[in-house]
KEDRENKE-396173 format. One record per residue (C-alpha): residue number from 1; residue in three letters; x, y, z. Coordinates in pm, whole numbers. Layout:
<fifi num="NUM" residu="ALA" u="X" v="Y" w="Z"/>
...
end
This chain:
<fifi num="1" residu="MET" u="0" v="0" w="0"/>
<fifi num="2" residu="LYS" u="129" v="346" w="-87"/>
<fifi num="3" residu="ALA" u="159" v="623" w="169"/>
<fifi num="4" residu="GLU" u="-113" v="829" w="-2"/>
<fifi num="5" residu="GLU" u="-357" v="537" w="10"/>
<fifi num="6" residu="LYS" u="-280" v="476" w="377"/>
<fifi num="7" residu="ALA" u="-331" v="846" w="456"/>
<fifi num="8" residu="LYS" u="-673" v="840" w="288"/>
<fifi num="9" residu="GLU" u="-762" v="519" w="474"/>
<fifi num="10" residu="PHE" u="-680" v="679" w="811"/>
<fifi num="11" residu="ILE" u="-886" v="987" w="731"/>
<fifi num="12" residu="GLU" u="-1184" v="780" w="618"/>
<fifi num="13" residu="LYS" u="-1173" v="577" w="938"/>
<fifi num="14" residu="PHE" u="-1211" v="893" w="1144"/>
<fifi num="15" residu="LYS" u="-1477" v="1063" w="931"/>
<fifi num="16" residu="ASP" u="-1760" v="862" w="1085"/>
<fifi num="17" residu="LYS" u="-1636" v="959" w="1431"/>
<fifi num="18" residu="VAL" u="-1645" v="1331" w="1360"/>
<fifi num="19" residu="ASN" u="-1945" v="1348" w="1126"/>
<fifi num="20" residu="PRO" u="-2267" v="1418" w="1317"/>
<fifi num="21" residu="TYR" u="-2467" v="1233" w="1048"/>
<fifi num="22" residu="MET" u="-2262" v="912" w="1078"/>
<fifi num="23" residu="GLY" u="-2155" v="702" w="1371"/>
<fifi num="24" residu="SER" u="-2149" v="884" w="1699"/>
<fifi num="25" residu="GLY" u="-2036" v="1219" w="1560"/>
<fifi num="26" residu="MET" u="-1868" v="1272" w="1894"/>
<fifi num="27" residu="LEU" u="-1617" v="1530" w="1782"/>
<fifi num="28" residu="SER" u="-1815" v="1756" w="1554"/>
<fifi num="29" residu="ASN" u="-2115" v="1978" w="1598"/>
<fifi num="30" residu="THR" u="-2088" v="2116" w="1247"/>
<fifi num="31" residu="HIS" u="-2211" v="1972" w="920"/>
<fifi num="32" residu="SER" u="-1943" v="2137" w="708"/>
<fifi num="33" residu="ASP" u="-1748" v="1894" w="490"/>
<fifi num="34" residu="SER" u="-1433" v="2101" w="534"/>
<fifi num="35" residu="ALA" u="-1469" v="2097" w="914"/>
<fifi num="36" residu="ILE" u="-1524" v="1721" w="915"/>
<fifi num="37" residu="LEU" u="-1219" v="1671" w="690"/>
<fifi num="38" residu="TRP" u="-1008" v="1901" w="909"/>
<fifi num="39" residu="GLN" u="-1105" v="1713" w="1225"/>
<fifi num="40" residu="SER" u="-1051" v="1374" w="1057"/>
<fifi num="41" residu="LYS" u="-705" v="1483" w="946"/>
<fifi num="42" residu="LYS" u="-617" v="1595" w="1298"/>
<fifi num="43" residu="CYS" u="-724" v="1258" w="1439"/>
<fifi num="44" residu="ALA" u="-527" v="1071" w="1170"/>
<fifi num="45" residu="LEU" u="-217" v="1280" w="1246"/>
<fifi num="46" residu="ILE" u="-246" v="1201" w="1615"/>
<fifi num="47" residu="CYS" u="-267" v="831" w="1529"/>
<fifi num="48" residu="VAL" u="40" v="840" w="1301"/>
<fifi num="49" residu="ASN" u="240" v="1043" w="1553"/>
<fifi num="50" residu="GLU" u="162" v="786" w="1822"/>
<fifi num="51" residu="MET" u="285" v="505" w="1596"/>
<fifi num="52" residu="ILE" u="606" v="697" w="1527"/>
<fifi num="53" residu="LYS" u="657" v="745" w="1900"/>
<fifi num="54" residu="GLN" u="641" v="368" w="1945"/>
<fifi num="55" residu="ASN" u="979" v="353" w="1770"/>
<fifi num="56" residu="ASP" u="1143" v="604" w="2006"/>
<fifi num="57" residu="LYS" u="1338" v="316" w="2153"/>
<fifi num="58" residu="TYR" u="1620" v="400" w="1910"/>
<fifi num="59" residu="TYR" u="1665" v="741" w="2066"/>
<fifi num="60" residu="LEU" u="1701" v="577" w="2406"/>
<fifi num="61" residu="LEU" u="2006" v="390" w="2281"/>
<fifi num="62" residu="ASN" u="2190" v="723" w="2253"/>
<fifi num="63" residu="GLY" u="2397" v="600" w="1962"/>
<fifi num="64" residu="GLY" u="2448" v="916" w="1760"/>
<fifi num="65" residu="SER" u="2395" v="940" w="1386"/>
<fifi num="66" residu="LEU" u="2355" v="565" w="1335"/>
<fifi num="67" residu="VAL" u="2062" v="564" w="1575"/>
<fifi num="68" residu="THR" u="1905" v="859" w="1392"/>
<fifi num="69" residu="GLU" u="1938" v="674" w="1060"/>
<fifi num="70" residu="ILE" u="1779" v="360" w="1205"/>
<fifi num="71" residu="TYR" u="1495" v="571" w="1348"/>
<fifi num="72" residu="LYS" u="1436" v="740" w="1012"/>
<fifi num="73" residu="LYS" u="1445" v="408" w="827"/>
<fifi num="74" residu="GLU" u="1206" v="239" w="1072"/>
<fifi num="75" residu="ASN" u="959" v="526" w="1043"/>
<fifi num="76" residu="ALA" u="1007" v="620" w="677"/>
<fifi num="77" residu="PHE" u="665" v="493" w="569"/>
<fifi num="78" residu="LEU" u="491" v="660" w="863"/>
<fifi num="79" residu="PHE" u="665" v="990" w="788"/>
<fifi num="80" residu="GLU" u="540" v="961" w="428"/>
<fifi num="81" residu="VAL" u="187" v="887" w="548"/>
<fifi num="82" residu="LYS" u="205" v="1191" w="777"/>
<fifi num="83" residu="GLN" u="310" v="1412" w="485"/>
<fifi num="84" residu="GLU" u="28" v="1277" w="269"/>
<fifi num="85" residu="ILE" u="-230" v="1345" w="542"/>
<fifi num="86" residu="GLU" u="-105" v="1701" w="572"/>
<fifi num="87" residu="LYS" u="-119" v="1750" w="192"/>
<fifi num="88" residu="LEU" u="-469" v="1612" w="139"/>
<fifi num="89" residu="ASN" u="-721" v="1880" w="41"/>
<fifi num="90" residu="LYS" u="-521" v="2178" w="156"/>
end
């Protein structure tokens, strides 16, 4: 799966949580498509950031540039997904 597809999947999963017409609509009291998209993107970004933080173990090793490279490699796809979420419907 490409990063763009994964970004769209994350956003779609949160749309029913923020849309007052679907699911619980717990997060939104507006019916604006742009507001629902904005809130869905924020939720998706929180989710991706939490997954990236799961790999913080490499920073705990305190191993300098090699550790940074391992961290970037481990999280490369998630960083791409994060960028795609931020780019969607700007």
